[in-house]
N, C-alpha and C positions, 0 to 999 in steps of 0.2 A: 504494499500500500504505500509505503514512504517513497518507494523507487517510482512508482506511478505519479504520485503528487509532484515530484520533483521534475519528471518529464514534462507533466502539464504546465508546470511553472515555467520551464525553459521554452516550451512552445509559445506561450502567452508572451514572454519578453522578446521572442526572437524578432518581430518586426521592427521594434523600437531600436534594438541593438544593431541590427542590419542597418537602418537608416543612419544612425549615428556614426557607424563604422564607415559607412561610404563617405559621409561628411568629412570625417577626419582623414580619409584616404585622399580626397580632393584637397583639403586644406593643406596637406603635406607636400603637395606638388606646386612648385613655384609657378611653372608654365602649364597652361592648358589644364588647370586644376578643375575648373567648371566642366569642360568637355569629359575629363576623365572620370569625375564623379557621376556624371548623367550616364555615361555609357556603362559604367559599374553596376548602377542602380538598375538599369534596363536589363543588363545581363543577369542579375539576381533574380529578378521577377521572371525572366523566361526560364531560368534553370529551375527554380523552386515551384513555380506555378504554371509553367508553359504559357505565360501571360505576355503577349506583345505590348510594348509601351513605348512612348517617345517622351523625352524630358530635356527641357531647356533650362539650365541654371545660369543666371545672370551674374550672380555674386556669391562668393562663398568665404566666410571667415571662420575663425576658431569658434564663435559663439553664435553666429547668425548665418542665414542662407536667404538669398533672394532668387525666387524660381519663377520663370516667365511663364511656362506652359508645362502641363502634364497631361497626358492622354494615356488611358489603360484600356486594352482590348482592341481587336482588329478593327472594329467599326467605331472606336471612341466611345464605348458605353459610358465612360467616366472620364470627364476632362475638367480641369481646373486651370485658372490663369491668375497671375497677379499674386503669387504666394510669398508670404515672408514667414521665416522660421526663426525662433530664438530657443537655444538649447544650452545645456549644461554637459559638455561631453564627459567630464569626470564622473558624473552621477549617472550617465546614460539615460537622461531625462530630457525630453522636449518640453520647454516651459510655456511657449506661446505660438500659436499658429493663426495666421490672418490670411483669407483667401478672398480675392476680390470677386471671383465668379465660379462657381461650380455647376457643371451641367451633367445631368444623370439621364441617361436613356435606358429605361427599363421595359421588361416585357412580362405582361400577366396573362396566363393561359387559362384562367377560370378558377385556379386553386392557389398557385404559387406565384410570388412576385420574383423575377430573377433579373440578374444583371450579367448573365451568360457566363463569359471566361472568367469574370471577376468574383463569382460566387465563392470559390474556396479561399481567396484572399480576404473577402468580406467575412466569411465565417470565422476564420482565425482571428481577425482583429476583434470580432465582437464576442468571441468566447468567453463565458464566464464559468470558471470551474470551482470557485470558492476558495482558491489558494491566492497567495500573494503573487500579483502580476506586476508588469511595469506600471510605474505611477503615471496617470494620464496628465496631459498639459493642463495647466491651471486655467488657461484662457484659450478659447477657440472662437474666432470671429468669422462668420460666413456672410460676406456683404450681400451677395445675391445667390440664391440656388434657383436653377431652372430644370424642371423635371418634365420629362416626356415618357408617357407610359403607353405602349401599344398593347391593345387587348383584342380579343377575337370580334368584339363588336364595335371597335372604334378606337380612337386615340384621345387620351387625357393629357392636358398640360398643367403644370403646376409652376409657381413662381413665388418666391419669398425669401426670408432671411432668418438667420439663427445666431445666438451668442451665448456662449458657455463661459461663465467666469466663476472660478471656485465653486464647481458643482451646481451652479444655479443656471438654468437654461431659460432663454427668452426668445420666442420665435413667433414670426408672423408669416402665414402662408396662404395661398389662394389656389385652388384646384378648379380648373375651368374645362368646359367641354365646347367644341366648335358649334356655330350657330346658336350660341347662348342657351344651349339645351340644359347646362347645369353649372353652378358656381357655388364652391364651398369656400369658407373664409375661416381660417383658425388663428387664434390669438391665445398664446400659451405661456405661462410662467410657471416653472416647476423647479423643486430641488431633486438632484440626482443623488444616487448612492443610498447609504443606509441610514442616514440621519433624518428620520421623520419626514418623508417626502410629503409636500402638500401641493400637488398641481392644482393650479387654478387658471381660468382663462374663459374664453367665449368662442363658440363656433356658430356661424349663420351659414345658411344655405338656401338656394333655389334650384329645385329639380323639376324640370318640364316632363310632360307625360312620354315624350319620345327620347328621353335621355337613355344613354347606354348604362348608367348606373343601376337602373333597375334590374338589368340583367346581371350585371356584375355582383350585385347584392341578392341576386336570386329571388327577387319579389316580382309580383304581377304588375304589369304596366297599367296606370289609370288610362281611361279613354280619352281624356282630355284634360286641359287645365295644367296647373304647376303647383308643386308643394313649396312653401315657405316655412322655414323653420330657424328658431334661435334657441341655443341652449348655453347655460352657464356651466362651466367645468369647475368643480370643487370637491376636495377630498377632506373629510372630517379629521380634525387635528389627532385623533386617537388612531387613525387608520393608518398602518405603515404599509 
């Protein structure tokens, strides 16, 4: 059991250790360090996950990095631009991540939401095994998130932002459907982790009779008209 716990702990720390090792490798090269670090990161993703990627590093220092663009997947299922990283190499910790724009192109088959080739990497990063893992960044800022979801009955588009600061997340997000058949708006404020999470916020929506959301939610289509709803999101203080 102890050996298995140690193996899970090492797997969970691996992505952060890899990223910081690649950054240090680049920082140690006086000439072409940005190009070398970008190549090494792409090769590591290809070898471990068989994941094609492109990476452009603009500036690389001992405690910071500026990344122009990152694209993961053969079809660019996940792409980010204007990225700023602050890290502490001796502690193997990324302290702050700021992303100007994050584009996500996903597919929903009626049962599972998938990012295709990126799914194995995403599952490893999101794994929670109860053991000690790499400490997450204290600050993550996503100035703009653009989401496209292909479904068997149509395409959904999302646009929003998110900020995570010392385990407190604030996010605004809108999910829309072409021809104004549906629009959902989410405003969320929540505490992450194990310290008495108390999410609160508001969600509003308008769903027309011909919206694809009825099929996605496996609900019968109304004959005509539209549904408008507003809901407050709140968790009782005693509910963990």
